[in-house]
N, C-alpha and C positions, 0 to 999 in steps of 0.2 A: 629942369631949363629945358626950353624947346632946343631942337633937334633946327642948327638955322639954313638960310637960307642957299643951297649949290649956290656957285657962280655958275656963269653960263659955260658952258663948253665947246668949244671945237672943234671941225670934223679929227681933229693933229692931235685930241686930248683925251686922256682917259677922266676922271670926276672920281677925287676921295670919296666922295661920297656913296658912287660904285661897287668900292671894295670890303667887303667882307667884314664881318666879324665873326666869329672870331680870326684873326692872320690870318694870309694862305703866305706859305711862303711858295718861292715857285723860282728855276734857273728861266734865264737869261742870258740872249745871247752880247749882252753890251760889252764896248771895252771902259774899265773904271782907273783912270788915274786917281793919284793922290799924290801929294808934290808939298809940303815939309822945310823949313829951312834951308831952303834953297836946291831941293835936294826930291828928283822920282821917291816916292816910297813904296811906291806899286804903278801893275801898270799888269792890270789882268782883263781875261773877259770869262771867267770861271767864276761867272757872279749869279746869286744869289736876291736876291730881293722879296723883302717881307710886306703882305699888304693890307692893312686895316683902318677899315674907317674912319674919317676924317683927316688921316694922317698923310702927309706923301711918303714914297718910299724910301725903306732903310733897303742900306745893299751891304750884307753880304759875302766876306774876299775873302779868300784860304789864305791860314798864318802865312803859310808857302809862300804866297805871291807879294809879300811885305818884304824888301830890304832886309839882309844881314844885319839886327842889331836892333830895327824900326816898330819892335815892340815889344814892353818888358811888363812881366806882373807885377798888377798895382793892390794896392791893400784892399781889403773892402769887396759885397758884394749887394747885391737887390735884386729884388724877383718880381718876376710878371705872370700872369695872374697865367697867362697862355705857353712861355717857351719856360716856365723854371727859374732859376737860379741864374745869373748871372755873372761873368769874373769882368772883371778890369783888365788893364791895359797902361801904364806912361807911352807914345807917342811921340820918337826919337825922329829926327830925319836935321841930316846939317851940325849947327849946333844947338840947334831948341828939346825942347823934352814940352810936352805938351800933356802933361797929372790925367791920371784918368780921360783921355778921350777915347778909347773904342774899348766896345766893349764886345764881348761872346755866350756862349752858350756849351760849356765844356758836356753837361750830360742833358739835354733838352727832354719837356714835358715833349708827351708822346704828337706824334704829326708834325716834329719840330726836325728831325732828324737831317733832313740836310744842312742844319748848323753843324755843326759837329767839325770841329777844327778852323771856323770860319770868325771871323772877328766884321764888325762894322763901328764910324769910325763918328766922330761927331766934327761934323766940317768944318763949322766954325769957330775951332780949329788949326784947324788947315792952313795952307798957304792958297792953297786950289785946292780942287773933287773937280771933278768930269765927271761926264757918265757918255761916249760916243760923241766926243769931243766939246760938249755943254757943259761950262763953268756952274756948278749946283749953288744955288743958297740951301744955308740952312734953314731946318724948319723954325716957326718963327716961338719964341720965348727961352731956347736954350735949351730944356729941362728934358725935348725927347727928341731922335735921331735922323729925324727924314730930311730926306736929298727934296728940296723943290727943282725942279725943273719944268720948262716953257710948254712940254704937254703934257702939264699935269695941273686941272685947277681945281682951286681949296673950297668953301677958304678950311684952313688949316689950324688942326689942334693946335693950342698953345698961344697965340695968339691973346690980348685980353681977355679976360670973360669964359674962356673954353672951356673952362678946366671941369664944367658939369657936362660938355658932347660925350 
């Protein structure tokens, strides 16, 4: 399958088509919040984002930044060719539970040590996720966990017909 044509990029944006493969993990100084069940379950500036070609950034937050009881280990795992074996978590907020809505890499592959003790959350299952005050949109398709903001240009993997990108 041919690589799609990248969307035009404004001066205040970055293109996911300029992101590397294999992915890069980088610490950033953004404020991230997550709300579920009418309560804030995370509010942190201790953020690592992972950038991969064709994907909006995935934000990894310290497990310790989540409200007590907001993360529960869940059954199952998956494998990333770059980061290794992922473990899953149910996310709890107020009276809401989102099964397997978060994941992390307890023992990531080489080059991804910054992900130890951190989890990423599928934005689509939460009431609201923000980066620096902007409400994010979930990466299209429901399979990937990237967060789309106004400062990222696509097109994004996950839209129909993108499995071969």
